[in-house]
N, C-alpha and C positions, 0 to 999 in steps of 0.2 A: 504493499499499499504506500502510495506517495506520502511524503511528509509535508508539513508546512514550513516553507522556506521564508515566510513573510513576517517573521518576528521583528520586533523593533530594531534589533541590531542588524538585520539583513535586508532592510527596505532597499529595493532597487537592485538587488544582487542576484536575480533569478538566473542569469546567464552563467555566472560563476558557480552557483550551487549546482546547476545542471551538469556542468563539466565535471565537478568533483564527484557527484553522484554516479556519473558514468564510470569514473576511475574506480570507485569502490565496487561497483557491479562487476567490472572486468576481473577484479581481484577475487571476488567471490567464485567466479568461474575458473580461477586458476592463473590468470595473467596479470602481471604487474605493470605498473606505470608510475610516472612521476609528474608533478605539476609544480611550477614555480609561480607564485603570486608576487607581483612586483608593483609597488606604488609608494606614494609619499607617506610620511609619518601621519597616523591618525586616519588614514583613508579607509580602514576597515579590514585590513589583512588578518589581524588577530581574530576578529569576529568570524571570519570565514574559516580559520583554522579550528576555532572552537566548535563551529557547526559541524565541520568535517569529523572531528573526534566524537562528537555526540552521535552523529549518524553512523559512524563506524561501530560504536558500541552497540547500537540498535541491531546492526547486521551481524554481530558476533565477532568482530575483530578484536585482537589484542592491540592496544594503542600505546605507543612509545612517544614520549614528548621530550623535546629539547628547546630551551629558550636561550638564545645567545645573550651574553652579558658583556657590556663594553669593558668592564674592569677585568674580565677573564679571558680576553683575546690572546694573552701571552701564555696561557696554560695549554701546552700541547695535549691534544686528544682529550681535553676537558669535556667538550660537547659530546664526543663519541661515548665517553664514560657515562654521561647522563643517559644517553640513549639506550646503552646495553646493560646498564646496572640491573634492571629487573630480569634479565635473561641470563646473568652470569652463573646462576645455579645449574644452568644446562651445559656449562662448558665441559663437563665430563665427556660429553659426546664428541668433542673436538679432538683432533690429533695433538700430540704433545707439542709439535711445532706451532700449531695455531694457538694453543693455550699460552705457550711462552711469549708469543708475539703480543697477545692481548695484555698479559700480566706486565710485560715490559712497558707497553705503551701507557698503562695506567699507573706505573710507578711501583708495582708490586714485586718486581724482580730486577735485580741489578744486572748490569752488563751493557752491551752495545745496543743502543736503541734500534728497534726494527724498522725496516722500510715501510713507507706508506702502503706499498702494494701488499706486503705480508700482513699488515694490520687490516687492510681492506678485505683480503681473502678470509681471514679469521673471522671478522665481523659478518661477512657474508654467510659463512658456514654456520655461525651462531643463529642468524636470522632464519637460515634454511631449516635448522633443527626446530626452532620455535614455530615456523609456519606449518609444521606437520600437525600441530594442534588446532590452529585457527589462522585465518588470514591476518596480516599485520598492516598496520598503519603507522608510519613514522612521520611525526609532526615536527618540523624544524622552523621555529619562529625566530625572527630577528637574525636571519642567516648572515647578514652583513656584520654581525658581531660574534660570529662563531670563529673559533681559532682556525688558522689555515690548515693545520694538520688534520683536524676533524673534517674540515670542508673538503679536503682531498679524498678522504675516505668516503664521505657522503657522495661525492661525484663519482667515485668508483662504484659504489652501491647503485647509483642511478643507472649506470651503463649495464648493470647485471640484473636489475630488478624484474625484467620481463620474464626471467626464468622462474620467479617465485610469485606466490599470491601476496604481493607486497606493493603498497602504495606509499610513495614518499611525496609529501606535500611541504614545500618550503615557502617562506615569505621573506622578502628582502626589499630594502629601498632601492631606488634606481641607481644610486651611486655606490652600492655595496660592492667592495672588492671581492669578497668571497663569492658573492652571487654571480660575478662575471664569469667564473669558472664553471658555473652550473651548466652541464651540457644539455639544455633543452630550451625551447622557445618559451619565454615567460608569458604569463597571462597578465596583461596590464590592468590593474584595478584603478579605475579613475574616479573622479568626483561624481557624486550623485547629481542627477538632474534636479532642477529646481522643484518640480512637483514631488519627486521622491524624497528630497531633503525636507520639503514641507510636511509630507506624510510622516517621516521620522520624528520631526518636532512634535507633531500632534499626538503621536503615540506616547512619546516620552513625557510631554508636558501639555496635557490636554487643556489646562486652564490658561495657557499663554495668550496674552492679548495679541490682536492682529498687528498693532504697531511694533510690539516687541518681536513678533514673528518675522515681519519684513526686515527689520534691522539685523536680526540674527542670521537670516538667510543670506543676506548680503555679506555679512562679516565672515561667515563660515565657508561660503563659496563651495558648498557640496562636500565639505570634509566631515564625515560622521562623528569623529571625535570631538571636533569643534562644536557640532550641533548638539551633542550630549553634554559637553562640559560648560559651554559659555552660559547657558541659562542657569546653571548651578551657582554662578558667581553673582547673579542678580538677587536683589532682595525680593521678598514676596510681593511687595506693592509694585515693584518695577516689572515683575513677570505679569501681574494682572493688569498693568496699565494704569495703576493708581498714581504712581510717581513716574516722572520722565526718565528715560535711560541716560546714563552718563555719556559724555562726549566720546570716550574711549571705553570699551567694554573690558572689564578685568578678565585676564586669561585663565587664572588658576594654575596650580603647579604642573598638572599633567600637560597642558598646552604650552606652558613656558618651556618645558623640557624638550619639546619638539624642535625648538630652534636655539636652545641655550648653548649647545656646543659650538654651533657655527657663529653665533653672536660673540661668544667669548673669545674666538680665535681672531677677531678683527682688531685692527690697530685703533687707538683713540681717534685718529683722523677719519677713519672709515666709520667708526661709531657716530661721529659728529655729522658726516655727510648723510648717513641713513636716518638719523633723528630729524635733521632739517627736512629731508625729503618726505618723511612720514608725516610731519606736522604741517607740511606746506601744500596740502591738497588744493589744487587749483591756482596756487600762487604762480603768477607769470606763465600760466599754462603748463606748469610742470617742467619747462625747459631747463637745460643745463646752464645756461649763461648766468643766471642769478646764483645758482648753486655754487659755481666756482668762486664767485665773489663772496658769498655768504659763508662758505666753509673755510676759506683761507688755507694756507699751508699746502701740503702735498695732495691736493684734490685728485689729481690724475692717478697717483698711486693708490689713493683710497678707493677710487672707482674701480680699479683693476682688482683689488682685493675683494670688493663687494661682489663683482661679477664672478670671480673664481669660487666664492663661497656658495653661489647658487641662490642667494637670498633675493637679489634683484639683478636687473640687466639694464644696460644703457642702450636705448633705441637709437637708430641713426638720427632721428629728429632731435635727439638730445634729452628725451624724457627718461628719467629713472623709474623703471616699472618694477614693482615688487612681485615676486614669484607667486605670492598668495596673499590675500588681504590679511591673513592672520600674521604674516611677517611684519606688516606695518604696526599691528597691534602689539606684537611681541616687542618690537623696537621701542615703542613708546612706553610700554609697561615696565620694561627693564631699565629704563633710563631713570636717573635720580630726578627728584623734584626740581633741584637747582638747575640740572642740565636742561630739563624741559622749559623752565622759565627763561633760561638764557636763550634757547633756541627760538622761543616765541618772540623774545625781545628783538633778536636779529631779524627774523622774518618780518616783523612789523615795520622795521626800518626800510624794507625793500618795497613797501607798498605806499601808494599815494595817501595823503592825509584824509581824503574823503572816501577811501575804499572801506566798505563795511568789514572786510576781512582783517584789515589792520586793527580795527576796534577789537575784534575777537582775540587777535594775537596779544594786543596790549593788556586786555582783561586776564588772559591766561598767564601773562608774565608778572602781573601785579602780585605782590606779596602782602601789602598792607591796604587798608581801606583808602579808596581814592574817589572823592566826591566828584571831581571834575570828570574823571573817566566814566564813573557811573552815570553822570548826567548825559554824556555823549551816547552811552549805550542805550539809555532810555529814549533819547531822541531818535536814534536809528531804529529801535524796536517799534516805536510809534509810527515811524514812516512805513515800515513793512506792514504793520497792521492796517493802516489806511488804505493799502493797496490789496488787502485781502490776505496777507501773509501772517495771520495771527499766531500760528504755531511757532514760526520762526521768531516773531516779535517776542513772544513769551519767553523764549530762551534768553534773549538779550536782557529782558527785564529781570529775569531771575539772577543773571550775573550782576546786574546793576545793583540789586538788593544786597547781594553778598558784599559788594564793594562799598556799601553805604556805611558811613561812620555814625550818623545820626539815626537813632531807633525809629523816629517818626518818619524819616525819609525812607528808611528800609521798609516800613509798613506801607507807605504810599506805593513804592515800586513793587512790592510783593502783591498788593492788591491788584495792580495793573497786570502783573503776570498771571494772576488767577483769572482775570477776566479774559485775557487774550488766550490763555490755555484752553479755556472752555470753548471759545469760538473756534479754536483750531483743533478741536477733537480730543483734548486731554481733560475730559471732565472729572475723572477720578482725581487727578492731580489738583484740579481747581478745588474740589471738595476737601482735599487734605490742606491746602493752603488756607482755605476759609477757616477750618477748624484751628489751624495755627494762629491766625490772625485774631481769632476770638479770645485767645488766652491773654491778650494785652489790650489796653485801651486803644481804640482806633482814633487817630487824629480827626477832629471835627471837620477839617477842610476835605477830608477824603471820604466822609460818611456816605454821600450819594453813591460813590463808586463802590464802596464796600456793601451798601444795601443791594446794588445791582448784582455784585458777585454772589451774595447770599441767595437772592432770588433765582439767579441763574441756576445754582445748584439745586434749590428746592424744586423749581419747576422741572428741569430737565432730568435730574438724577433721582430725586426723591418722589417725583410726581405729587408734589404738595404746593398748592396755590394759595394757601392762606397768607404767607408772608408777602405775596405780591400786592394784595390789597392793604396790607398793613404798612409796608416799608416804601413802596414805590410812589404813592401820592406825596409823601413828605420829601422824597428825593426829587421829585419833579418841582416841588415848591422851591427847594434849594437851588436847583439848577436853572430855574427860570427867573430867579431874583435878580435885581439890577447888579451889574458887575460880578456876576457869579462866574466861577471857574467852569469853562464848557466841557472839560475833560474829553477833548476830541469829538464833540458832537454826541456825547453820552445821552443828552436829553432825548434824542431820537430813539436810541436803543431802549431806554427806560420806558418811553412811551409805547414802543412796540411790545415790550414784555407785559406791560399793564393791559394793552389792548388784547393780547393773546389770552391773558388771564380772564378778562371780561368776557371774551367770546367763548372761551372754554366753560366758564363757570356761571356767567351771568351775575356776577357779584355787583350789587348796586354801588358799593363803595368804589369799585374800579371805574364803572361807567361815569360816576360823578366827577372823579378826578380827570378822566379823559376829556369830558366836556369842558371842564374848567381850563384846561391847558391846550385846548385844540388850536388856538391862535398863536401859541408859543412854539409850535414845531414847524417843520418844513412842509413844503407842498406834498411830498410823498406821504408824510405823516397824516396830514389833513385828508388826503385822498383815501387812505387806508381806513381812517375812522369813519368817513362818510360811507365807504363801501359796506361796512359792517353794521352801521346804525340807520342810515337813511340813504340806501342806494338809489341813484337817480339815473334817468336816461342818459346815455352817452358816456357812462363811466368807463367802460372798456376802451373807448376811443381816447378819453382823457389819459388813461394809463399808458397807452402806447406813445402818446405825445410826450408825456413826462419822461419816460425811459429813453425816448430818442434824443432828448436834450442833454442827457447826462454823459459825463466822461467816465472812464473806468474807476477812478478814485471815489467819485460820487456814487457810482453803482455799488462799490463795496460797502459804503456806509449805509445805503438805503435798501440793500438787497432783500432783507427780510420783509420790510414794509411792502416793497413792490410785489414780492411773491405772494404775500398774504392778501393783498388787494386782488391780485389775479385769481386767487382761490375763491374769493368772495363772489366773483361774477362769473366763475367757470370759464375763465379765458382759456382759449386753446392756442394762443399765440406761441408756437414752438420756438420762435426766435428769443422769446424772453427766457425760456429755460436754458437754451444754448448759451446765452450771454453769461449765465452764472454757472455753467458747468465747467469744472476744473480749474476755476480761478480763485477759489476761496477755501477756507477751512471746512472741517466737517460740519460745523453748525449750519453754514449756508448750504453745503451739499446735501445735508439731511433734509433741509426744507425743499430743496430742488427735487430730491427723490420722492418726498411725500407728494408733492404736487404732480409729479410724473405718474405715480401710481394711480392717483385719482383720475388723471386725464386718460390713462390707459383704460380704466374702467368706462369712462364716459365715451370714449371713441371706439370701443369695441375691440381693443387689443387685448383680449382676455387670455390669450396664450402667454401674456406677460405676468399673469396673476402670481406665480411663484416668486417673482422679484420682490414682492411685498414681504414675504417671509424671510427672504435672504437679507433684505435690508433690516428687517426686525433683529435678526441674529447679530448683524454687524453693529447696530445701535446698542444692543445689550452689551456686547463685548467692549464698546467704548464707554459704557456707563450712561448713555442717553436712553434711560428707561422710558421716559415719556414718548420719545420718537418711536421706540419699539412698540409701545402700546398703540400709537397712531398707525403705524404700518400694519399691524394685525387688524386694526379697525378698518383700514382700506381693503385689506384682503377679504374681510367679511362681505364687502360690497359684491365681489365676484361670486362668493359662495351663495349669497342671497339671490342674486340675479339668476344663477343657474338652478336655483331651487334645491341646492344641496343643504338640506336642513340639518343633517348630522354634522357635516363640516362646520356649518354656521354655529351650531350650538356649542361645539368644541372651542371654537374661537371666542365666542361670547363668554363662556365660562372662565376663559383665561383672562379676559380683559375687563370684564364688568366689575369684579370686586375692586380692583385698583381705581377704575373710574368712579365708582360710587364713593370710595373713601375720599377722593379728591374732589368730589362734587363736580365732576366733568359733565355737565348737562349736554355739552356739544356731542360727546360720545354716546352718552345714554339715550338722548333723543334719537340719534341716528340709528342706534341699534333697534330701538322700537320701530323706526321706519323700515329697517331691513328685515325685521321679523314679518312685517306686513307684506313686504316685497316677495319674500320666500313663500308666504301663504298664497299670494296672487299666482305665482308660478304653478301651484298645484290646484288652482281653481277654488280655494277656500276663501271666497270673497267676503263672507260675513266676518270671518276672523281677521282678514286684512283690514276691513273697514274699522273694526274696533281698535286696532293698533294705530291707524292714521288719525282717528278722531281723538285719541289721547293727546296727540301733539297739537292739533289745531282744530277747533270746532268748525264744522261746515257753516259757511256764511260769514264767518268772522275774517277780517283782514289777516293775512299771514303775519307771523311774528316778525320782529325787527331783523332777525338774522336772515341774510339773503337765501340761504338754502331752504328755508321754510317755503319760499315761493315755488321751489321745484316739486313740492309735495302735491300740487294741484293735479297733475296727470294721474298719479297713483290713487289719490283720494277719489277723484271723479270716476276712475275706472271701477274701483270697488263699490262706489255708491250706485252707479248705473246697474252693475250686475246683481245688486241686492235689492232693487226696486226703489232706491232712494233717489229718483231722478230730480226731485225738488231740491234736495240737499246738494246734489251735484251742481245744479245750476246756481244755487246760492253761493257755493264756494267759488265757482267760476266767475261769478259777478264781482265777488270781493276781490279776487286777484286782478280782474280787469280794472277795477277802480284804483287799485294800487299801482297801475301801469307796470305790472310785472313783465309784460312783453318787451318793455324798453330797457330792462336791465342788462340783457345779453342775448346773444343769438340762441343759446340753449333755453333760456326762460321763454323767449318768443315761441320757439318750437313747441315746448311742453304746454304752453297755454293754448296754442292752436290745436294741438292734439287733443287736449282735454275738451276743447269746445266741440270738436268732431264727435267725440264719445257721447257728449250730452245733448247733441242736436236732435231735433225731431226728424222723422224719416224723410220728410219732403226737403229738408235742408242737409241731411247728413252727408250725401255723396259730395256735394260742393264743399262742405266743411272739411271732409277728408282731404280732397284735392288741394284745398287752400293750405292745409297744414304741410303737404308735400312741397309746396312752393316757397315755404319760409326759407330765406337764405341760410345755407349751411345746414339744412335739415339732414343731409346725408352723413354729416359728422357723427350724429347721435345714433349709432348703429343699432343698439339694443332697443331703445325707445321707438325708432323708426320701424323695426321689425314688428314690435308690439302693435303699432298703429296699423300696419299692413294686415296683421292677423285679425284685428278688430274689424277693419274695413272689408276684408275678404269674407269674414263670418257674416257681416251685414249684407254684402252683395250676393251671397250664396242663394238667397231666397229668390232673387230675380235675374241676375246676370251671372250664370255659373261659370262661363268661360273666363270672364274678367276676374271673378273671384278666385278661380284656380291660379291665374298668373300671380295674384297678390299673395296667395297662400303659399305657393311654391317659393316665392322670393323670401318670404318670412321664414319658411322652413329651412331654407339653405343657410340663412344667417344664424338661426338658432343652433343648427347643427355645428356650424363653424365655431360658435361661442361655447359649445358643449352644454347648452341650456336645454337638457333633455325634456323636462316637463313641458316647456314651452313648445319644443318641436313635436311632442306627442299631441298637443292640443292642435297643432297645425295639421298633423296627419288625420286626426279625427274630423276636422272640418273638410279636408280634402276628400276623405272617403264619403262624407255626407254630400259632397259635391260631385261624386261619381268619378274621382280620381284616386285609384287604389295605389297610392304611393307606398313603396317599401321603406320601412324605417332604415335609415343608413347605419351601418355598424360604427361603433366609436372609433375603430381603428382607421376609418376613412378620413377623420380629421387630421390625424398625424400624417397619413399618406398625402393628403392634399397639401399639408404644410410643407412637406418635403419637396413636392413638385413646385410649389410656389417659391420655395427657397432657391431651388435651382434656377428658376426663371428669373427671379429677382436679382440673383447674383450677376446675371448678364447686364443688368442695368448699372452696375458699379462703374464709375468713371475710372480712368487710369490711376489717378491719385488715390481714390478711394481703395482700389484694389491693392496698391502698394502699401497703404497704411494698414489694411486689413491683414495682409500677409505678415507684416512686421508685428502687429498686435497678436496674431496667432502664435508667434514664437515666444510670447511672454513678456515682450518689451513694454515699458511704461510709456505713457504719453510723452514724457520728457525725452526718453531715449529715442522714441520714434522721431520726435521733432528734431533732435540732433542729427539723426541719420538722414533726414529729408530736408533739413534746414527750414523747418517750420516751427511755429510757436506751439507749446502745449495746448494753448487755447484753440488753435486752428485744428490740431489733431483731434481734440475732444469734439469739436463741431463736426468734423468728418465722421467720427465713430457714431455720433448721434444719428447720422443719416444712414450709415452702413447697417447697423443692427436691424432696423425695420426692413430694409431691403433684402436682407438674408433670412428674415423671419426668426431671428434669434434674440436672446435677452442678455447674453454675457460674453465676455472674451473666451471663456472656456469652450464655447460652442463654435468659435470662428474656424478653427482648423477643419472640423468636420464639415462645416457648411462650404468652405472653400474647396475641399476635396470632392464633395458632391458635385460642385459646379464644374 
């Protein structure tokens, strides 16, 4: 029976284990062989040897082990003694000449040392005797450190092993002298692929945060030992993403030993050059010109020694390239603090005064608090944040806080770091900083910013909105007072957080404060408030106008307000999402992703429903628990639309308790709406009507929240089917009085669709056709199919042919959406109309999607195809941009178009989609 070769230590090593398994099976049949595994330190050779030994035991082998030790390389035949020690009790079967040869080799008999051939022949005879009982496996680890006398004998055995049921498996580094004499073609054990490396990390450290995983994958570069050891050097909160990772990862003793010998053999000048190169990532392009000047002394000789050591190489262009990322880490970790500070000081001198990298070097070189340098770091961090680089800005503010001599100034900078870290996706770190700041009095002048940080953590991390209505109104009062410190436009962000709390919880305290400060915020702030309190005609057009007038820096500051405004009116302007994709930290990207999930539901892209759950998992990992709740809430829309009541109930049970504790009426009300929608799918109109009536009584104007206006179609649908035509018309009239149709294209379509459902028979056909002509009606795929189902059902009584066309169109859409209950209703109506349509199997959806994907792939432009191919190899947007000389923003915009064309939702599916094409 085949064994499991996919344990944590052997991820990605199927090819090697297959080869070793075959060698063992040949030995069981009586034929011997030898395998030499060759690879860098830590690459996984020992793990393969251990697997081979374990497998050999399972097959009944006797296993002999040898481990080369650097300190014992001068002990002749020492390794051979290790290998044959368990067999020496069988030496009685050898000839006296052979026994004498072994005893002399092992120091047990005085006299002339035997020749290597004589010892080899004796060892072979001893192994032959042992092999009479069972096949043998001889494991030789660290062959490069085995004494040369033993290595000669092992090479002799290798040439003769075919005669015995003997497998010899050795492992050596590429530069091992003893391994060079091994007379067999080596099996090169290389670095793990990135997917295999990620799999190994997940198995060993399942709780590792995504940010930590990405950094470790980059640092380890596929080296299994590094993947196992590097996370162990991190604190628990760093592994979980609560605290940021250090600039350089600590190696630990096992990894340091990988390079210690070669580093110790270098001259001081070579050490200096390596350290400068290791710390100077990106400095002057990494060329050698600055390195010669910075290192001083015999740089030429130092570079020759470095290249001879194999630690790094000098490329023709003058770049000093490290053999492995861990070499850089080892160079830095083994250098003294004083040497590192001096190197940073030298590197800072080679950069322009306004270069941000110079600031980083100066901060790293500082030994004592330096308020002037801290101030410059704060200014640079603030500039980055204004352009959307919050995570990078937070790192600079963290450093500035460390260099601050005044405790109050330190608290100010630490508060800013907390805010920027949250925006940049390090919410757990923000929570830790907030708790640290709470231990001491917070300076009054920073109180609004601190309140914002507290609320940020409460809303996003703890799903608690009470502090929003308590702290933020006072913060707005302080921020809008005459001559108040603006904190980089903080009033806008506070206003948004309060508006979010108001729309989520309907807390009157929040609404009052928002109304009071409406005139103190920018145009995007006022527009967002109006969208959620008093939506008026033309608001979507106003939004587009505001966005078009903004530059990139203004967009970064107002991104949340603009996205939330778009959500209020169901804007489908794809350009708005693209403008914010890839340019900001997770806080903004999370908002973009939520908006896209809801748009995918509205626009009928229901094959993308799983994206909601993947985004929820990512949000949980980053600590954005409120985002995770909202992503699951949007996934519930797809389930309810499909009539998947079991799936919907599962999601509802997951999110409803947290939403109830936080008083999130926004979520609770929508869940009630979705319960009604699921009931509609199964034709339970009375139950659906009861759910909708809980939210808004028929005949009353819709609530202030814009999404309440979209209830009109569902409520009228359930009312008409339960004989409540008067209530349906009353609700329709209330919506018309509120000018709901003028809020957005979707509102206009839903109101027209509801009017068609409620119309008298003599007006119904014209009303249905009027709804079809609403501009953009085809965008609302699900509701349009429902309208065609209703129209076809009505027409069936008088114009069957036309009814069948409408019902077939609706049936096709419902099948593509996997909305089976709705599709069955179409089938029933078609059968009643004399069209015996056969229910399509669910697999046809996937098949159709595959065909559509191949067809759509042909629509890719040349640039899109190039980007898709690079993305399929695992490159990031930044790396693709560097390869094609594009900005990451442009790459992100192309990918936004590529995914729908290929019918996929993630990069992981790119390779398959392109292969199919």
